[in-house]
N, C-alpha and C positions, 0 to 999 in steps of 0.2 A: 545531622539530617541523613536519613537513609533514602536510597533510591531503589530498594529491593521491591520487586513486584511478584506477588504470589498468584499462581494460576491452579486451577483444579488439577489434582494429580493425574487423573485420566487424560486430561489434554496435554499435560507436560509429558507423559509417557508416549502419547501418540506422536507428538512432534519430535521427541527424541528418536523414536523408531523410524520416522520418515527420514530424518537426517542421517541416521545409521545406514539406511537402505540406499542412499544416494550412490550412483555409479560414479567411478572416477572420471574426470574430464579426460576425453581422448587426447587432447593436446598436451596436457600436463601430467597425466597419470595419476593424479590425486583428486580428491573432492576439494573444490575451490571454495574460497570464501563467498564468492557469488552464488554458488550453488546452495550453500547454507543459508544465505540471505533470502533467496528466492523461496526455500522451504519454509522459512520463518514467515516471510510475507504471506504465503499461501494459507498460513494458519493464523493470519491476522495478528502477527507479532511484528510491530514496525518501530523503527528508531524515532526518538523524540524530535529529532531534527526536522521530520516532515509532518509533524502533528498539525501545524498551522495550515499547511497545504492540503492535508486530508480534510480537515474541518472546513476550509474554504470550498473545496470542491463538493463537499456534502451540502453546504449551504447553496452553492450554485445550482446543484441538482435539484434541490428543493425548490428554489426560485423557478427553475425551468418547468418543473412538474406543476407547480401552482399556476404558472401562466397557461400551461396547456389545459389544465382542469378548468380554468375559468374562461377559456376560449378568448383570453385577451391577446393571444399571440396567434397570428395566422401563418407565420413563417419561422423557420429555425432561428434561434438567436445567433447573431454574428459573433464570431470569435473575439472581435475587438470589444464587445460588450461584456465579456466575462473576465474575472479577475485572473491575472497571470499566475502561473506556477513558478515557484522559486527555482533557482539554479540547483539548489541541493535536492529538491525533489526530482527535478529532471534527470540529474546524475544518477540517482538511486533507481529511478524507473527505467532508465535507458541502459543501465549496465548490468 
């Protein structure tokens, strides 16, 4: 079983150039793994571990938009009505 994923060469080269252009972290003096992760995420390259959370958030956004479109909702959806985000996604997004 292979887990290789191929992307367009131009996109690959753009992402590589963005990573190569990262400035070293002022605290550590090197480009950190977090900087590389952010550059990847900004180019829609995300780890498998957060896929379910991303898909859940997209469904939630679609549901909210559908409610707004149908005028079935007159006030914002309360946070407790939305599906929670996993600890793995929170860690990735907050670090």
